[in-house]
C-alpha positions as CSV (number, residue, x, y, z in Angstrom):
1,L,1.4,9.3,10.1
2,G,2.0,12.1,7.7
3,I,-0.4,11.0,5.1
4,S,-1.5,13.9,2.9
5,G,-3.4,12.2,0.1
6,T,-5.6,9.2,-0.7
7,P,-5.6,6.4,-1.3
8,A,-2.8,5.3,1.0
9,L,-2.1,1.9,2.5
10,V,-0.4,1.4,5.9
11,F,0.9,-2.0,6.5
12,S,1.4,-3.6,10.0
13,D,5.2,-3.5,9.5
14,G,5.1,0.3,9.2
15,R,5.3,0.6,5.4
16,V,3.2,3.4,3.9
17,I,2.3,3.1,0.3
18,P,0.8,6.3,-1.1
19,G,-1.3,6.3,-4.2
20,Y,-3.2,3.8,-6.3
21,L,-1.9,0.2,-6.8
22,D,-3.3,-2.1,-9.4
23,S,-4.5,-5.5,-8.2
24,E,-1.4,-7.4,-9.4
25,R,1.0,-5.0,-7.7
26,L,-1.0,-5.0,-4.5
27,A,-1.1,-8.8,-4.4
28,S,2.7,-8.9,-5.0
29,M,3.2,-6.5,-2.0
30,L,1.0,-8.7,0.1
31,S,2.9,-11.8,-1.1
32,L,-0.2,-13.3,-2.5
33,N,1.4,-14.5,-5.7
């Protein structure tokens, strides 16, 4: 996957998001709000 740091999120559609996300941004990326 080529992940060299943590935290990292890997989504089922293949997106890899490196680094920390605050709860609002994470919810937005997951389409929860």
